[in-house]
C-alpha positions as CSV (number, residue, x, y, z in Angstrom):
1,M,-9.4,-18.7,-20.6
2,A,-13.0,-18.1,-19.9
3,Y,-14.1,-16.6,-16.6
4,S,-16.3,-19.0,-14.6
5,A,-18.9,-17.5,-12.4
6,L,-19.5,-18.7,-8.9
7,E,-22.8,-19.9,-7.7
8,P,-24.2,-17.8,-4.8
9,Q,-23.8,-20.6,-2.3
10,E,-20.0,-20.8,-3.1
11,V,-19.2,-17.2,-2.1
12,P,-19.5,-17.3,1.7
13,S,-16.8,-20.0,2.1
14,R,-14.4,-17.9,0.0
15,M,-14.8,-14.7,2.1
16,T,-11.6,-15.1,4.0
17,G,-9.7,-12.1,2.6
18,E,-6.9,-14.4,1.4
19,I,-5.4,-13.7,-2.0
20,V,-5.5,-16.9,-4.1
21,A,-4.5,-17.7,-7.7
22,N,-7.6,-18.0,-10.0
23,T,-7.4,-21.5,-11.4
24,A,-9.6,-20.6,-14.4
25,E,-7.5,-17.7,-15.6
26,S,-3.7,-17.7,-15.6
27,G,-2.0,-14.7,-13.9
28,R,-5.1,-13.5,-12.1
29,Y,-5.6,-13.5,-8.4
30,D,-8.8,-13.2,-6.4
31,A,-9.7,-12.2,-2.9
32,Y,-13.2,-12.3,-1.4
33,L,-13.2,-9.8,1.5
34,P,-14.8,-10.9,4.7
35,S,-17.9,-9.0,5.7
36,P,-20.4,-9.4,8.6
37,C,-23.2,-8.2,6.4
38,V,-25.8,-9.9,4.3
39,Q,-25.6,-7.3,1.5
40,N,-22.4,-5.5,0.4
41,H,-22.4,-2.8,-2.2
42,A,-20.6,0.1,-3.9
43,A,-17.0,-0.7,-3.2
44,N,-14.2,1.7,-3.9
45,L,-10.5,1.1,-3.9
46,A,-7.6,3.5,-3.1
47,F,-3.9,3.3,-2.3
48,L,-2.6,5.1,0.7
49,V,0.8,6.8,0.7
50,D,2.5,3.8,2.4
51,G,1.3,1.5,-0.4
52,T,-1.6,0.0,1.5
53,L,-4.6,-0.8,-0.7
54,T,-7.9,0.1,1.0
55,C,-11.4,-1.1,0.1
56,V,-14.4,0.8,1.4
57,W,-18.1,-0.3,0.9
58,F,-21.4,-0.2,2.6
59,G,-23.2,-3.2,4.0
60,G,-26.1,-4.3,6.2
61,T,-29.4,-6.2,5.7
62,M,-30.8,-4.1,2.8
63,E,-29.9,-0.8,1.2
64,G,-31.8,2.1,2.8
65,M,-32.2,0.4,6.2
66,G,-30.8,1.9,9.4
67,D,-28.3,-0.9,9.8
68,I,-26.5,0.1,6.6
69,S,-23.0,1.2,7.5
70,V,-19.6,1.9,5.9
71,Y,-16.8,-0.7,6.2
72,M,-13.1,-0.6,5.4
73,S,-10.6,-3.4,4.9
74,R,-6.8,-3.0,4.2
75,L,-4.3,-4.9,2.2
76,E,-0.8,-3.9,3.4
77,P,2.2,-4.1,1.0
78,G,3.4,-7.7,0.8
79,A,0.3,-9.1,2.7
80,R,-1.5,-12.1,1.4
81,R,-4.8,-11.4,3.3
82,W,-7.1,-8.4,3.6
83,T,-7.8,-7.3,7.2
84,E,-11.0,-8.0,9.0
85,P,-13.5,-5.2,8.0
86,E,-13.6,-2.1,10.3
87,K,-17.0,-0.4,10.7
88,M,-16.4,3.2,9.8
89,S,-19.9,4.6,10.4
90,D,-22.7,3.6,12.8
91,D,-25.7,5.8,13.0
92,P,-28.7,3.4,13.6
93,A,-31.2,6.1,12.5
94,K,-29.5,6.5,9.0
95,S,-28.5,4.5,6.0
96,E,-24.9,5.4,5.4
97,Q,-23.6,4.4,2.0
98,N,-21.5,5.1,-1.1
99,P,-18.1,5.6,0.6
100,L,-15.1,7.2,-1.1
101,I,-11.6,7.2,0.3
102,F,-8.7,9.3,-1.0
103,T,-5.5,11.1,0.1
104,A,-5.6,14.8,-0.2
105,P,-2.6,16.9,-1.4
106,D,-1.9,17.8,2.2
107,G,-1.5,14.1,3.1
108,R,-4.7,13.7,5.1
109,V,-6.9,10.7,4.2
110,W,-10.6,11.5,3.7
111,L,-13.5,9.1,4.0
112,L,-16.7,10.5,2.5
113,F,-20.1,8.9,2.5
114,T,-23.8,9.8,2.2
115,S,-26.2,9.6,5.1
116,Q,-30.0,9.5,4.8
117,T,-33.1,8.3,6.5
118,S,-34.8,5.2,5.1
119,G,-32.8,5.5,1.9
120,N,-34.4,8.8,1.0
121,Q,-31.7,10.2,-1.3
122,D,-33.6,13.6,-1.5
123,G,-32.7,14.1,2.1
124,A,-29.1,12.8,1.9
125,V,-26.2,14.7,3.4
126,V,-22.5,14.1,3.0
127,K,-20.4,13.1,6.1
128,R,-16.7,12.6,6.4
129,R,-14.0,11.2,8.7
130,M,-10.4,12.3,8.4
131,S,-7.1,10.6,9.1
132,D,-3.9,12.5,10.0
133,D,-1.8,9.4,10.2
134,G,-2.0,8.0,6.7
135,G,-5.2,6.1,7.1
136,K,-4.3,4.1,10.2
137,S,-6.9,5.8,12.4
138,F,-9.8,8.2,11.7
139,G,-11.3,11.0,13.7
140,R,-14.9,11.5,14.5
141,T,-17.7,11.6,12.0
142,E,-18.8,15.1,11.0
143,V,-21.2,16.5,8.4
144,L,-19.3,17.9,5.4
145,C,-22.4,19.2,3.4
146,D,-25.8,19.5,5.0
147,I,-27.7,20.6,1.8
148,P,-30.5,17.9,1.5
149,G,-30.1,15.8,-1.6
150,T,-26.3,16.1,-1.8
151,F,-24.8,12.8,-2.9
152,V,-21.4,11.3,-3.5
153,R,-20.7,8.1,-5.4
154,Q,-17.6,8.3,-7.6
155,P,-13.9,8.5,-6.6
156,I,-12.3,11.9,-6.3
157,I,-10.3,13.1,-9.4
């Protein structure tokens, strides 16, 4: 069956996080994650050790603005709805974006993202938050790489 695109005005009412069968395409399920932001961009998905699927993205009023922050939502095994988004970064002087989440071989969950002033990628640094409990909670934000212009965007392989 053909995929039918949504009109922009149809999207907000579907942003419930609920997993629903796609009526246009048999066997496909969709979920529109809730977000408090006008713009949402650069989502990455990763499974945690317990089988929880995480989605991280950045959102705010406009890319490069100081209100751009990283968000995360979770879909636990067997759940039919994604959790409300959790704000994972909040530096009002920086645009924080392009998040990646992954589980390291030692079992710690890493959240990486870039941070720059006014979207100036030439001055970007990489920040991180770490979880020692499988992604249930995360420690404080710290700078991982402070070499200006360092950027992350793709999942860790």
